[in-house]
C-alpha positions as CSV (number, residue, x, y, z in Angstrom):
1,M,-33.4,178.0,-47.5
2,T,-36.3,180.0,-49.1
3,F,-37.9,183.4,-48.6
4,S,-41.5,183.1,-47.2
5,E,-42.5,186.8,-47.2
6,P,-41.7,189.7,-49.5
7,V,-39.3,191.7,-47.2
8,L,-37.2,193.0,-50.1
9,A,-37.7,196.0,-52.3
10,P,-39.9,195.4,-55.4
11,W,-37.1,196.3,-57.8
12,L,-34.9,193.5,-56.4
13,L,-37.7,191.0,-56.7
14,W,-38.2,191.9,-60.3
15,L,-34.4,191.7,-60.9
16,S,-34.3,188.3,-59.3
17,F,-37.2,187.2,-61.5
18,A,-35.3,188.4,-64.6
19,V,-32.1,186.6,-63.6
20,S,-34.0,183.3,-62.8
21,A,-35.9,183.6,-66.1
22,G,-32.6,184.2,-68.0
23,F,-30.9,181.1,-66.5
24,L,-34.0,179.0,-67.1
25,G,-34.1,180.2,-70.7
26,L,-30.4,179.2,-71.0
27,A,-31.2,175.8,-69.5
28,L,-34.1,175.3,-71.9
29,S,-31.9,176.3,-74.8
30,R,-29.8,173.2,-74.2
31,R,-33.0,171.2,-75.0
32,P,-32.8,168.8,-72.1
33,W,-36.1,167.4,-72.9
34,R,-34.5,165.4,-75.7
35,A,-32.7,163.2,-73.2
36,L,-36.0,162.7,-71.4
37,L,-37.9,161.8,-74.5
38,D,-35.2,159.3,-75.6
39,D,-34.9,157.6,-72.2
40,S,-38.1,156.6,-70.4
41,S,-36.2,155.4,-67.3
42,L,-34.6,158.9,-67.1
43,Q,-38.1,160.4,-67.2
44,H,-39.2,158.3,-64.3
45,R,-36.0,159.0,-62.3
46,W,-36.2,162.7,-62.9
47,L,-39.9,163.0,-62.1
48,A,-39.7,160.8,-59.1
49,T,-36.6,162.7,-57.7
50,T,-38.4,166.0,-58.3
51,V,-41.4,164.9,-56.3
52,I,-39.3,163.4,-53.5
53,V,-37.3,166.7,-53.2
54,M,-40.5,168.7,-53.2
55,L,-41.7,166.5,-50.3
56,M,-38.4,166.9,-48.5
57,W,-38.8,170.6,-48.7
58,Q,-41.8,170.3,-46.4
59,L,-39.4,169.3,-43.6
60,R,-38.4,172.9,-42.7
61,A,-37.7,175.2,-39.9
62,Q,-39.2,178.6,-39.8
63,A,-36.2,180.7,-38.6
64,V,-38.1,183.9,-38.8
65,D,-41.4,184.9,-40.5
66,W,-39.8,185.7,-43.8
67,L,-37.1,183.0,-44.0
68,T,-37.5,179.2,-44.0
69,L,-34.6,176.8,-43.6
70,H,-34.6,173.4,-45.3
71,L,-32.3,171.1,-47.2
72,M,-32.1,172.1,-50.9
73,F,-30.8,168.9,-52.6
74,T,-29.9,171.1,-55.7
75,A,-26.3,169.8,-55.6
76,L,-27.6,166.2,-55.8
77,L,-30.0,167.0,-58.6
78,T,-27.2,168.7,-60.6
79,L,-24.9,165.7,-60.1
80,M,-27.6,163.3,-61.1
81,F,-29.1,165.1,-64.1
82,K,-26.7,168.0,-64.8
83,A,-27.5,171.7,-64.5
84,P,-30.3,172.2,-67.1
85,L,-32.6,169.4,-65.8
86,A,-31.7,170.3,-62.2
87,L,-32.7,173.9,-62.6
88,I,-36.0,173.0,-64.3
89,A,-36.7,170.6,-61.4
90,V,-36.0,173.3,-58.8
91,T,-38.2,175.8,-60.8
92,L,-41.1,173.3,-60.7
93,I,-40.6,172.7,-57.0
94,N,-40.6,176.5,-56.3
95,L,-43.8,176.9,-58.3
96,A,-45.4,174.1,-56.3
97,M,-44.4,175.8,-53.1
98,A,-46.1,179.0,-54.2
99,A,-49.1,177.1,-55.4
100,I,-49.7,175.4,-52.0
101,G,-49.1,178.7,-50.1
102,R,-45.7,178.1,-48.7
103,C,-44.4,181.4,-50.2
104,D,-45.7,184.4,-52.0
105,W,-45.8,184.2,-55.8
106,S,-43.7,187.4,-56.0
107,L,-40.8,185.4,-54.4
108,V,-40.6,182.6,-56.9
109,G,-37.9,184.3,-59.0
110,L,-35.9,185.1,-55.9
111,N,-36.2,181.6,-54.5
112,I,-35.1,180.1,-57.8
113,V,-32.0,182.2,-57.7
114,V,-31.2,181.2,-54.1
115,T,-32.1,177.5,-54.3
116,G,-31.5,176.8,-57.9
117,V,-29.2,179.1,-59.9
118,I,-26.5,179.6,-57.3
119,P,-26.2,176.0,-56.0
120,A,-26.3,174.6,-59.5
121,L,-23.6,177.0,-60.7
122,T,-21.4,176.2,-57.7
123,I,-21.6,172.4,-57.9
124,S,-21.2,172.5,-61.7
125,T,-18.0,174.5,-61.3
126,V,-16.7,172.1,-58.7
127,W,-17.5,169.1,-60.8
128,R,-15.8,170.5,-63.9
129,L,-12.7,171.3,-61.8
130,V,-12.7,167.7,-60.4
131,D,-13.2,166.3,-63.9
132,R,-10.4,168.3,-65.4
133,Y,-7.7,168.5,-62.7
134,L,-8.1,165.9,-60.0
135,A,-7.2,162.2,-60.0
136,D,-9.6,159.6,-61.5
137,H,-10.6,158.1,-58.2
138,L,-14.0,157.2,-56.9
139,M,-13.4,158.7,-53.4
140,V,-12.2,162.0,-55.0
141,F,-15.5,162.3,-56.9
142,I,-17.6,161.4,-53.9
143,F,-15.8,163.6,-51.3
144,V,-15.0,166.6,-53.4
145,C,-18.3,166.8,-55.4
146,G,-20.7,165.1,-53.0
147,F,-19.5,166.4,-49.6
148,F,-17.3,169.5,-50.3
149,G,-19.3,170.7,-53.4
150,S,-22.7,170.5,-51.7
151,A,-21.4,172.3,-48.6
152,L,-19.9,175.0,-50.8
153,S,-23.2,175.4,-52.8
154,S,-25.1,175.7,-49.5
155,L,-22.7,178.3,-48.3
156,F,-22.9,180.4,-51.4
157,A,-26.7,180.2,-51.5
158,G,-26.8,181.4,-47.9
159,L,-24.4,184.2,-48.5
160,I,-26.3,185.4,-51.6
161,A,-29.6,185.3,-49.6
162,V,-28.0,187.4,-46.9
163,G,-26.5,189.8,-49.4
164,L,-29.8,190.3,-51.1
165,V,-31.4,191.1,-47.7
166,L,-28.6,193.6,-47.0
167,I,-29.1,195.3,-50.4
168,G,-32.9,195.2,-50.6
169,A,-34.4,195.2,-47.1
170,S,-35.5,198.4,-45.5
171,D,-36.6,197.0,-42.1
172,P,-33.7,197.1,-39.6
173,E,-35.0,194.0,-37.8
174,V,-34.9,192.0,-41.1
175,V,-31.3,193.1,-41.7
176,R,-30.3,192.2,-38.1
177,N,-31.9,188.7,-38.5
178,A,-30.1,188.2,-41.8
179,I,-26.7,189.0,-40.1
180,E,-27.5,186.6,-37.3
181,Y,-28.4,183.9,-39.8
182,A,-25.1,184.4,-41.6
183,R,-23.3,183.4,-38.4
184,F,-25.0,180.1,-38.4
185,L,-24.2,179.2,-42.0
186,P,-21.1,177.0,-41.0
187,L,-23.5,175.0,-38.8
188,L,-26.0,174.5,-41.6
189,M,-23.5,173.4,-44.3
190,P,-22.7,170.0,-42.8
191,S,-26.2,168.7,-42.9
192,E,-26.5,169.4,-46.7
193,A,-23.1,168.0,-47.3
194,F,-23.7,164.8,-45.3
195,I,-27.1,164.0,-46.9
196,T,-25.9,164.7,-50.4
197,G,-22.6,162.9,-49.9
198,M,-24.3,159.8,-48.4
199,L,-26.9,159.6,-51.2
200,L,-24.3,160.2,-53.9
201,S,-22.2,157.4,-52.4
202,I,-25.1,155.0,-52.5
203,L,-25.9,155.9,-56.1
204,V,-22.4,155.6,-57.6
205,V,-22.0,152.2,-55.9
206,Y,-25.3,150.6,-56.7
207,H,-26.6,152.6,-59.7
208,P,-23.7,154.6,-61.2
209,E,-25.6,155.0,-64.5
210,W,-28.1,157.2,-62.6
211,V,-25.5,159.9,-62.0
212,A,-25.0,161.8,-65.2
213,T,-21.8,163.5,-64.1
214,F,-20.2,160.2,-63.1
215,S,-18.2,158.1,-65.6
216,Q,-18.3,154.4,-64.6
217,H,-15.6,153.6,-67.1
218,R,-13.3,156.3,-65.8
219,Y,-13.7,155.8,-62.1
220,I,-14.5,152.1,-61.8
221,D,-13.8,150.0,-64.9
222,T,-10.3,151.2,-65.5
223,K,-9.2,150.6,-61.9
């Protein structure tokens, strides 16, 4: 989901911009472009996936004037390319959405936090817990990271979006709509989980080398 109109207080928009800029700076400090420069096939996959996700964001439902619902795919991007490249991809997508008039430029930072920072942090945490504590089993990776992790990232992104509205919106109607939206979050989570889990399953079976967080030796070769 993304914000389409500036219904929040200006100070919160500036704070969101600062948070998104901070996390983007942290991602760039990892120098993820080195991997892209060293691997031309990774360049093609990352650019193609970014464009495809940007196109998929066009399939959206306008819940209310200020809020748009759509699949984020941030969990899949993070599992495929890890958090730094995933966050850069989501940033580029949000900039493209503003450039084509899908949202106001003042909302770019806010939307990066909701669609990029929060889902990427969530799925990265889930993946690290799976990597460290759970069994080395293909189905564990697919179901916990692909299905459960993506559902959890969608939930947290939605809760953060609702929380920001409750903190920064002054219009009672906007606040009421946000509370109503929160009640439908459990119904929106399965779609993100199903699509991400299905695509991740296909990738780890046919092209496991395309999933940066997946160890083919650990989950397949040693079985």
